[in-house]
N, C-alpha and C positions, 0 to 999 in steps of 0.2 A: 136516759134519766136526763133530766130538765136541770141544769146548773145556774142557780144564781149566786151571783159573787157580790160581797159590798163592797166600795171603793170610794173614797171621797173627792180626788181628784179628777180631772178629763183624763190625765194621763195614765193614773192605775186605773181608770175605768176601761180604757185604752189596751192596757195591758192585760188585766184581766180576762180581756175579751180574745186578745191573742194567744191566751192558755186555753181556751176552748170553754170560756163560760159564755152560756145563753145570753144572761143578762145581766147588768152592772148596776145595782143599786145603790143608794145613799148609805152608809154608817146609822145615821142618826134617824132617816125615815123608814128603814127596809119595811117595817110592817106596813105601812102607808103603800109602799112601792109595790109591794109583793101582793096587795089586795089589787091594787089598780089594775094588775094583771089578770084579774078575775080568779085570785089564788084564794082562798080562805086560809087555809093552812100549808105546811109544806110538811114532808116527811121525815126529812132528815134536815139537821142544824149541826155544823162544824165552824168551833171558834177556838181561832188560834192566841188572841190576845184579847186583851181587856173584856173578857165575858162579863165581869161582874158591872161595867158601864153598860151591858146590854141584856142584863139577865130577865129581865121581865119582860122584855121585848120578844127575847127567845122564849119565853113560856107562854107568849100569847100568839106566836106565829106557829108553834110546835103543832103538830095536829095529834089527834088521841092517838096512842100507842106509838108515836114517832119516838125518832131518836136522836139525842145530841151528844156529841164529839168533842172533847176538850183538850187542850194541852196544856193549857196556863192553869193556876188554882183558884179555887172557891172559896178563900179564908172568906168566912162571914157570911156567904150569901145562902139564902132559904133555901134549901135544896126543894121543901115541899111546896113551891111552885108550880112543880111539874107533875106532882101526884095526882091531881083531878082529871089528868089527861092518860094517867098511866105510862107517861114517857118514859124510855129509858136513859140514863146518863153513863154515859165510857169516858174514862180518861186514857190516855195514851201518855206513856213516859219512856223514853228512850233508854234506861237503864234498868228497868223492872225485872228483866231475866237475866242479868248479871248480878243482880243486889241480891236475886233472891235464888241464884243458880236455879231457875225455871228455864229446862229446855233450851238451854243456851245455845245449842247447834243450831237451832231453828233461825237464830236470828242471821247465821249467816247464811241460810236458805233463802230466808227473805231479802237479804242484801244483794245475793246474787238475781233474785227475781226483777228487783229493782234496776239492776246494773243491764241485762238483758232490755228492758221497757225503757232505760233511755238508750241504750245502742239502737234499737229498733225506732226511735223517735216519738212512740207513743206516750214517755215521759219526759218532761224537762225538768230543769232546776228550776228554784224561784231565785236562784241568785242571780243578781241582775248587775252587781258592779264588783268587781272582785280587785282588790289591792296587793300587789303583789310585796311582799318583805314584812315580817312582824317588828314595826318600827314604832318609834312614838308619832312620828307626823302621820303614818299610815291609821294608828288607832287614834288619832287626835281626827284627822280627814274623815274617819268613817264615822267616830261618835258625832260629830258637826251635820254630817248628811242627816243620822236621826234625828238628832236634836233639833234641826230644821224643816223636816218633813220634805226633803227635797229629791230622796231616791224611790223607786220604784222598785219593789222585791226586796231582796235580800243584799245586805252588803256581807261580803267576805273577805278576811284578810287572811292571806295565804303564806304559808313560810317559804 
């Protein structure tokens, strides 16, 4: 699979490349950037945040019968923009299995598989900054990093 990641800053583009992305394109111009690579469509889109800002662009670039995965909300978004392409929309929510007591044991199996992938080096966390101690100072520092868009990856406050 060829992976095309979106990133806005040079350090973010370098980071997604270090994680294994084959290409890094701008959040704002990703449709044009992907088409400049000679691709008319992509088979899969995975959106982690701000899907609403890119909703119509995702509908434009997804291939017929493509698949869109999301972890954020789609409140107020028109799902019908994907209908003409028969695209599938998938949501992931960490607490679905526990909320509905649905195959709860399989969550442990998934976590064991993720652990093995991390230990083997085939997968790594997106946590790029760890602040030790659940303190007011660390919460302020972490929030400031997010507000000022100076961090690359995720900020973790560890107990």
